[in-house]
Biopython code that builds the backbone (N, CA, C, O; Angstrom):
import numpy as np
from Bio.PDB.StructureBuilder import StructureBuilder

atoms = [
    (1, "MET", "N", (-32.625, 161.080, -7.855)),
    (1, "MET", "CA", (-31.753, 160.825, -9.061)),
    (1, "MET", "C", (-30.564, 160.034, -8.664)),
    (1, "MET", "O", (-30.172, 159.121, -9.391)),
    (2, "ARG", "N", (-29.966, 160.331, -7.546)),
    (2, "ARG", "CA", (-28.814, 159.563, -7.155)),
    (2, "ARG", "C", (-29.001, 158.090, -7.029)),
    (2, "ARG", "O", (-28.128, 157.311, -7.413)),
    (3, "ASN", "N", (-30.185, 157.670, -6.468)),
    (3, "ASN", "CA", (-30.604, 156.352, -6.391)),
    (3, "ASN", "C", (-30.728, 155.644, -7.751)),
    (3, "ASN", "O", (-30.298, 154.505, -7.931)),
    (4, "LEU", "N", (-31.290, 156.318, -8.623)),
    (4, "LEU", "CA", (-31.558, 155.787, -9.944)),
    (4, "LEU", "C", (-30.308, 155.493, -10.650)),
    (4, "LEU", "O", (-30.141, 154.384, -11.158)),
    (5, "VAL", "N", (-29.339, 156.494, -10.720)),
    (5, "VAL", "CA", (-28.089, 156.324, -11.377)),
    (5, "VAL", "C", (-27.270, 155.219, -10.640)),
    (5, "VAL", "O", (-26.548, 154.473, -11.300)),
    (6, "HIS", "N", (-27.370, 155.096, -9.254)),
    (6, "HIS", "CA", (-26.623, 154.050, -8.531)),
    (6, "HIS", "C", (-27.194, 152.669, -8.963)),
    (6, "HIS", "O", (-26.442, 151.721, -9.185)),
    (7, "ARG", "N", (-28.441, 152.590, -9.068)),
    (7, "ARG", "CA", (-28.963, 151.179, -9.427)),
    (7, "ARG", "C", (-28.561, 150.859, -10.833)),
    (7, "ARG", "O", (-28.182, 149.716, -11.090)),
    (8, "PHE", "N", (-28.613, 151.785, -11.771)),
    (8, "PHE", "CA", (-28.349, 151.513, -13.228)),
    (8, "PHE", "C", (-26.876, 151.095, -13.243)),
    (8, "PHE", "O", (-26.572, 150.018, -13.754)),
    (9, "LEU", "N", (-25.996, 151.855, -12.734)),
    (9, "LEU", "CA", (-24.489, 151.585, -12.934)),
    (9, "LEU", "C", (-24.079, 150.438, -12.011)),
    (9, "LEU", "O", (-23.115, 149.752, -12.351)),
    (10, "ASN", "N", (-24.658, 150.197, -10.989)),
    (10, "ASN", "CA", (-24.328, 149.082, -10.118)),
    (10, "ASN", "C", (-24.460, 147.720, -10.660)),
    (10, "ASN", "O", (-23.930, 146.753, -10.112)),
    (11, "GLN", "N", (-25.229, 147.631, -11.832)),
    (11, "GLN", "CA", (-25.411, 146.317, -12.553)),
    (11, "GLN", "C", (-24.138, 145.784, -13.106)),
    (11, "GLN", "O", (-23.944, 144.573, -13.217)),
    (12, "GLN", "N", (-23.199, 146.765, -13.480)),
    (12, "GLN", "CA", (-21.808, 146.371, -14.093)),
    (12, "GLN", "C", (-20.643, 146.910, -13.396)),
    (12, "GLN", "O", (-19.511, 146.510, -13.670)),
    (13, "TYR", "N", (-20.852, 147.744, -12.561)),
    (13, "TYR", "CA", (-19.707, 148.485, -11.841)),
    (13, "TYR", "C", (-19.827, 148.588, -10.400)),
    (13, "TYR", "O", (-20.923, 148.559, -9.842)),
    (14, "GLN", "N", (-18.665, 148.714, -9.751)),
    (14, "GLN", "CA", (-18.800, 149.007, -8.320)),
    (14, "GLN", "C", (-19.182, 150.534, -8.106)),
    (14, "GLN", "O", (-18.483, 151.426, -8.585)),
    (15, "VAL", "N", (-20.228, 150.768, -7.428)),
    (15, "VAL", "CA", (-20.645, 152.099, -7.229)),
    (15, "VAL", "C", (-20.830, 152.451, -5.836)),
    (15, "VAL", "O", (-21.394, 151.680, -5.060)),
    (16, "ASP", "N", (-20.368, 153.610, -5.476)),
    (16, "ASP", "CA", (-20.491, 154.261, -4.075)),
    (16, "ASP", "C", (-21.072, 155.506, -4.268)),
    (16, "ASP", "O", (-20.913, 156.085, -5.343)),
    (17, "SER", "N", (-21.809, 156.060, -3.254)),
    (17, "SER", "CA", (-22.461, 157.395, -3.518)),
    (17, "SER", "C", (-22.379, 158.092, -2.052)),
    (17, "SER", "O", (-22.235, 157.464, -1.003)),
    (18, "ALA", "N", (-22.485, 159.373, -2.157)),
    (18, "ALA", "CA", (-22.319, 160.227, -1.043)),
    (18, "ALA", "C", (-23.521, 161.320, -1.021)),
    (18, "ALA", "O", (-23.922, 161.811, -2.077)),
    (19, "ALA", "N", (-24.020, 161.641, 0.116)),
    (19, "ALA", "CA", (-24.991, 162.640, 0.254)),
    (19, "ALA", "C", (-24.490, 164.033, 0.326)),
    (19, "ALA", "O", (-25.305, 164.934, 0.130)),
    (20, "ASP", "N", (-23.241, 164.329, 0.584)),
    (20, "ASP", "CA", (-22.634, 165.597, 0.677)),
    (20, "ASP", "C", (-21.275, 165.699, 0.155)),
    (20, "ASP", "O", (-20.681, 164.657, -0.124)),
    (21, "GLY", "N", (-20.715, 166.827, -0.009)),
    (21, "GLY", "CA", (-19.498, 167.042, -0.531)),
    (21, "GLY", "C", (-18.330, 166.516, 0.343)),
    (21, "GLY", "O", (-17.350, 165.970, -0.164)),
    (22, "GLU", "N", (-18.475, 166.704, 1.682)),
    (22, "GLU", "CA", (-17.442, 166.147, 2.632)),
    (22, "GLU", "C", (-17.306, 164.702, 2.510)),
    (22, "GLU", "O", (-16.203, 164.159, 2.443)),
    (23, "THR", "N", (-18.486, 164.030, 2.479)),
    (23, "THR", "CA", (-18.387, 162.601, 2.351)),
    (23, "THR", "C", (-17.879, 162.108, 0.938)),
    (23, "THR", "O", (-17.159, 161.114, 0.833)),
    (24, "ALA", "N", (-18.287, 162.846, -0.120)),
    (24, "ALA", "CA", (-17.740, 162.552, -1.432)),
    (24, "ALA", "C", (-16.272, 162.553, -1.434)),
    (24, "ALA", "O", (-15.664, 161.595, -1.912)),
    (25, "LEU", "N", (-15.628, 163.624, -0.903)),
    (25, "LEU", "CA", (-14.233, 163.780, -0.853)),
    (25, "LEU", "C", (-13.604, 162.626, -0.082)),
    (25, "LEU", "O", (-12.625, 162.018, -0.517)),
    (26, "ALA", "N", (-14.181, 162.350, 1.048)),
    (26, "ALA", "CA", (-13.500, 161.139, 1.855)),
    (26, "ALA", "C", (-13.593, 159.877, 1.076)),
    (26, "ALA", "O", (-12.618, 159.126, 1.041)),
    (27, "LEU", "N", (-14.665, 159.594, 0.465)),
    (27, "LEU", "CA", (-14.750, 158.346, -0.380)),
    (27, "LEU", "C", (-13.839, 158.401, -1.489)),
    (27, "LEU", "O", (-13.198, 157.393, -1.786)),
    (28, "PHE", "N", (-13.700, 159.567, -2.190)),
    (28, "PHE", "CA", (-12.773, 159.764, -3.235)),
    (28, "PHE", "C", (-11.263, 159.399, -2.732)),
    (28, "PHE", "O", (-10.511, 158.635, -3.336)),
    (29, "GLU", "N", (-10.987, 160.013, -1.639)),
    (29, "GLU", "CA", (-9.522, 159.706, -1.044)),
    (29, "GLU", "C", (-9.427, 158.160, -0.770)),
    (29, "GLU", "O", (-8.407, 157.551, -1.092)),
    (30, "LYS", "N", (-10.459, 157.549, -0.193)),
    (30, "LYS", "CA", (-10.329, 156.211, 0.253)),
    (30, "LYS", "C", (-10.328, 155.221, -0.924)),
    (30, "LYS", "O", (-9.520, 154.293, -0.965)),
    (31, "LEU", "N", (-11.232, 155.433, -1.862)),
    (31, "LEU", "CA", (-11.414, 154.426, -2.835)),
    (31, "LEU", "C", (-10.557, 154.668, -4.165)),
    (31, "LEU", "O", (-10.343, 153.712, -4.911)),
    (32, "LYS", "N", (-10.110, 155.833, -4.438)),
    (32, "LYS", "CA", (-9.273, 156.195, -5.623)),
    (32, "LYS", "C", (-9.995, 155.648, -6.856)),
    (32, "LYS", "O", (-9.499, 154.722, -7.498)),
    (33, "PRO", "N", (-11.275, 156.265, -7.230)),
    (33, "PRO", "CA", (-11.870, 155.658, -8.356)),
    (33, "PRO", "C", (-11.378, 156.234, -9.682)),
    (33, "PRO", "O", (-10.751, 157.288, -9.792)),
    (34, "LEU", "N", (-11.760, 155.362, -10.740)),
    (34, "LEU", "CA", (-11.297, 155.711, -12.044)),
    (34, "LEU", "C", (-12.238, 156.735, -12.735)),
    (34, "LEU", "O", (-11.841, 157.455, -13.651)),
    (35, "LEU", "N", (-13.433, 156.763, -12.279)),
    (35, "LEU", "CA", (-14.427, 157.704, -12.771)),
    (35, "LEU", "C", (-15.317, 158.253, -11.730)),
    (35, "LEU", "O", (-15.718, 157.532, -10.817)),
    (36, "VAL", "N", (-15.637, 159.471, -11.823)),
    (36, "VAL", "CA", (-16.598, 160.106, -10.794)),
    (36, "VAL", "C", (-17.797, 160.821, -11.625)),
    (36, "VAL", "O", (-17.575, 161.550, -12.591)),
    (37, "VAL", "N", (-18.956, 160.554, -11.183)),
    (37, "VAL", "CA", (-20.031, 161.205, -11.664)),
    (37, "VAL", "C", (-20.737, 162.100, -10.547)),
    (37, "VAL", "O", (-21.296, 161.587, -9.578)),
    (38, "LEU", "N", (-20.673, 163.412, -10.746)),
    (38, "LEU", "CA", (-21.109, 164.342, -9.745)),
    (38, "LEU", "C", (-22.438, 165.076, -10.131)),
    (38, "LEU", "O", (-22.640, 165.451, -11.286)),
    (39, "ASP", "N", (-23.256, 165.249, -9.204)),
    (39, "ASP", "CA", (-24.384, 166.199, -9.443)),
    (39, "ASP", "C", (-23.918, 167.546, -9.314)),
    (39, "ASP", "O", (-22.903, 167.748, -8.649)),
    (40, "TRP", "N", (-24.603, 168.620, -9.933)),
    (40, "TRP", "CA", (-24.180, 169.939, -9.765)),
    (40, "TRP", "C", (-24.542, 170.462, -8.404)),
    (40, "TRP", "O", (-23.733, 171.179, -7.815)),
    (41, "ASN", "N", (-25.609, 170.180, -7.904)),
    (41, "ASN", "CA", (-26.055, 170.719, -6.542)),
    (41, "ASN", "C", (-25.736, 169.721, -5.388)),
    (41, "ASN", "O", (-26.032, 168.529, -5.475)),
    (42, "TRP", "N", (-25.159, 170.228, -4.376)),
    (42, "TRP", "CA", (-24.834, 169.513, -3.205)),
    (42, "TRP", "C", (-25.249, 170.374, -2.065)),
    (42, "TRP", "O", (-25.323, 171.590, -2.240)),
    (43, "PRO", "N", (-25.542, 169.806, -0.838)),
    (43, "PRO", "CA", (-25.998, 170.571, 0.230)),
    (43, "PRO", "C", (-24.956, 171.460, 0.824)),
    (43, "PRO", "O", (-25.335, 172.452, 1.446)),
    (44, "ASP", "N", (-23.648, 171.200, 0.695)),
    (44, "ASP", "CA", (-22.487, 171.898, 1.265)),
    (44, "ASP", "C", (-21.540, 172.506, 0.214)),
    (44, "ASP", "O", (-20.637, 173.266, 0.564)),
    (45, "THR", "N", (-21.753, 172.159, -1.130)),
    (45, "THR", "CA", (-20.809, 172.759, -2.092)),
    (45, "THR", "C", (-21.482, 172.554, -3.498)),
    (45, "THR", "O", (-22.687, 172.333, -3.622)),
    (46, "THR", "N", (-20.607, 172.646, -4.537)),
    (46, "THR", "CA", (-21.135, 172.361, -5.913)),
    (46, "THR", "C", (-20.360, 171.326, -6.513)),
    (46, "THR", "O", (-19.246, 171.034, -6.078)),
    (47, "GLY", "N", (-20.927, 170.711, -7.564)),
    (47, "GLY", "CA", (-20.216, 169.768, -8.257)),
    (47, "GLY", "C", (-18.886, 170.206, -8.939)),
    (47, "GLY", "O", (-17.884, 169.495, -9.024)),
    (48, "TYR", "N", (-19.024, 171.554, -9.442)),
    (48, "TYR", "CA", (-17.890, 172.167, -10.010)),
    (48, "TYR", "C", (-16.772, 172.227, -9.086)),
    (48, "TYR", "O", (-15.642, 171.990, -9.513)),
    (49, "HIS", "N", (-16.978, 172.542, -7.776)),
    (49, "HIS", "CA", (-15.988, 172.729, -6.769)),
    (49, "HIS", "C", (-15.394, 171.401, -6.466)),
    (49, "HIS", "O", (-14.179, 171.249, -6.337)),
    (50, "LEU", "N", (-16.325, 170.373, -6.345)),
    (50, "LEU", "CA", (-15.783, 169.031, -6.041)),
    (50, "LEU", "C", (-14.920, 168.582, -7.205)),
    (50, "LEU", "O", (-13.868, 167.995, -6.954)),
    (51, "CYS", "N", (-15.272, 168.805, -8.418)),
    (51, "CYS", "CA", (-14.441, 168.392, -9.603)),
    (51, "CYS", "C", (-13.192, 169.025, -9.528)),
    (51, "CYS", "O", (-12.184, 168.352, -9.742)),
    (52, "GLN", "N", (-13.101, 170.263, -9.248)),
    (52, "GLN", "CA", (-11.865, 171.043, -9.126)),
    (52, "GLN", "C", (-10.977, 170.495, -8.059)),
    (52, "GLN", "O", (-9.779, 170.367, -8.314)),
    (53, "GLU", "N", (-11.445, 170.159, -6.886)),
    (53, "GLU", "CA", (-10.660, 169.650, -5.832)),
    (53, "GLU", "C", (-10.162, 168.222, -6.165)),
    (53, "GLU", "O", (-9.007, 167.916, -5.869)),
    (54, "MET", "N", (-10.970, 167.354, -6.757)),
    (54, "MET", "CA", (-10.602, 166.068, -7.108)),
    (54, "MET", "C", (-9.563, 166.090, -8.166)),
    (54, "MET", "O", (-8.621, 165.302, -8.080)),
    (55, "GLN", "N", (-9.650, 166.931, -9.166)),
    (55, "GLN", "CA", (-8.603, 167.121, -10.150)),
    (55, "GLN", "C", (-7.387, 167.702, -9.683)),
    (55, "GLN", "O", (-6.325, 167.476, -10.264)),
    (56, "ARG", "N", (-7.467, 168.468, -8.631)),
    (56, "ARG", "CA", (-6.282, 169.018, -7.977)),
    (56, "ARG", "C", (-5.415, 168.003, -7.371)),
    (56, "ARG", "O", (-4.189, 168.099, -7.320)),
    (57, "ARG", "N", (-6.167, 166.939, -6.873)),
    (57, "ARG", "CA", (-5.429, 165.849, -6.023)),
    (57, "ARG", "C", (-4.921, 164.784, -6.975)),
    (57, "ARG", "O", (-3.883, 164.177, -6.712)),
    (58, "THR", "N", (-5.647, 164.530, -8.111)),
    (58, "THR", "CA", (-5.275, 163.461, -9.138)),
    (58, "THR", "C", (-5.604, 163.890, -10.495)),
    (58, "THR", "O", (-5.919, 165.059, -10.718)),
    (59, "ASN", "N", (-5.545, 162.974, -11.444)),
    (59, "ASN", "CA", (-5.804, 163.200, -12.798)),
    (59, "ASN", "C", (-7.208, 162.561, -13.169)),
    (59, "ASN", "O", (-7.430, 162.191, -14.321)),
    (60, "ILE", "N", (-8.076, 162.452, -12.232)),
    (60, "ILE", "CA", (-9.394, 161.827, -12.359)),
    (60, "ILE", "C", (-10.245, 162.382, -13.464)),
    (60, "ILE", "O", (-10.233, 163.581, -13.743)),
    (61, "PHE", "N", (-10.961, 161.527, -14.071)),
    (61, "PHE", "CA", (-11.971, 162.038, -15.025)),
    (61, "PHE", "C", (-13.351, 162.157, -14.314)),
    (61, "PHE", "O", (-13.902, 161.164, -13.836)),
    (62, "ALA", "N", (-13.885, 163.391, -14.260)),
    (62, "ALA", "CA", (-15.076, 163.571, -13.474)),
    (62, "ALA", "C", (-16.164, 164.029, -14.462)),
    (62, "ALA", "O", (-15.824, 164.767, -15.388)),
    (63, "ILE", "N", (-17.406, 163.658, -14.337)),
    (63, "ILE", "CA", (-18.464, 164.177, -15.111)),
    (63, "ILE", "C", (-19.412, 164.906, -14.040)),
    (63, "ILE", "O", (-19.812, 164.357, -13.014)),
    (64, "VAL", "N", (-19.698, 166.153, -14.403)),
    (64, "VAL", "CA", (-20.625, 166.916, -13.594)),
    (64, "VAL", "C", (-21.929, 166.977, -14.337)),
    (64, "VAL", "O", (-21.998, 167.427, -15.480)),
    (65, "ARG", "N", (-23.010, 166.496, -13.638)),
    (65, "ARG", "CA", (-24.428, 166.551, -14.237)),
    (65, "ARG", "C", (-25.074, 167.802, -13.760)),
    (65, "ARG", "O", (-25.199, 168.084, -12.569)),
    (66, "SER", "N", (-25.464, 168.510, -14.715)),
    (66, "SER", "CA", (-26.076, 169.794, -14.448)),
    (66, "SER", "C", (-27.543, 169.613, -14.131)),
    (66, "SER", "O", (-28.095, 168.614, -14.591)),
    (67, "PRO", "N", (-28.249, 170.480, -13.385)),
    (67, "PRO", "CA", (-29.639, 170.336, -13.076)),
    (67, "PRO", "C", (-30.530, 170.616, -14.426)),
    (67, "PRO", "O", (-30.134, 171.356, -15.326)),
    (68, "PRO", "N", (-31.677, 169.986, -14.443)),
    (68, "PRO", "CA", (-32.514, 170.240, -15.559)),
    (68, "PRO", "C", (-33.022, 171.640, -15.625)),
    (68, "PRO", "O", (-33.342, 172.276, -14.621)),
    (69, "HIS", "N", (-33.090, 172.132, -16.940)),
    (69, "HIS", "CA", (-33.686, 173.512, -17.085)),
    (69, "HIS", "C", (-35.140, 173.475, -16.901)),
    (69, "HIS", "O", (-35.891, 172.604, -17.340)),
    (70, "ARG", "N", (-35.488, 174.578, -16.160)),
    (70, "ARG", "CA", (-36.918, 174.671, -15.867)),
    (70, "ARG", "C", (-37.540, 175.543, -16.904)),
    (70, "ARG", "O", (-37.022, 176.590, -17.291)),
    (71, "ARG", "N", (-38.695, 175.059, -17.346)),
    (71, "ARG", "CA", (-39.460, 175.846, -18.390)),
    (71, "ARG", "C", (-40.365, 176.696, -17.646)),
    (71, "ARG", "O", (-40.929, 176.286, -16.631)),
    (72, "SER", "N", (-40.534, 177.920, -18.130)),
    (72, "SER", "CA", (-41.521, 178.957, -17.482)),
    (72, "SER", "C", (-42.872, 178.679, -18.146)),
    (72, "SER", "O", (-43.001, 178.345, -19.324)),
    (73, "ARG", "N", (-43.856, 178.851, -17.274)),
    (73, "ARG", "CA", (-45.159, 178.668, -17.860)),
    (73, "ARG", "C", (-45.661, 180.028, -18.299)),
    (73, "ARG", "O", (-45.428, 181.058, -17.667)),
    (74, "SER", "N", (-46.381, 179.971, -19.446)),
    (74, "SER", "CA", (-46.922, 181.181, -19.848)),
    (74, "SER", "C", (-48.484, 181.133, -19.496)),
    (74, "SER", "O", (-49.170, 180.123, -19.650)),
    (75, "THR", "N", (-48.941, 182.308, -19.022)),
    (75, "THR", "CA", (-50.298, 182.349, -18.632)),
    (75, "THR", "C", (-51.128, 183.216, -19.463)),
    (75, "THR", "O", (-52.330, 183.336, -19.223)),
]
sb = StructureBuilder()
sb.init_structure("model")
sb.init_model(0)
sb.init_chain("A")
sb.init_seg("    ")
for serial, (resi, resn, name, xyz) in enumerate(atoms, 1):
    if name == "N":
        sb.init_residue(resn, " ", resi, " ")
    sb.init_atom(name, np.array(xyz, "f"), 0.0, 1.0, " ", f" {name:<3s}", serial, name[0])
structure = sb.get_structure()
């Protein structure tokens, strides 16, 4: 999903991406973006935690994308 969003947004915006929360925070500090789009699930943290940390450091607008709901199969 990260690659799909990156390719779509990269057509009109500068887009950077990270594979884990530690890298995401380092990029955030370095680039000082105007908008952040976060996935909910990260290998080392959650999108909610990253959003809180980013908002603690600045007044950034962050969007946290939640995982899709799984439908249960009826047998």
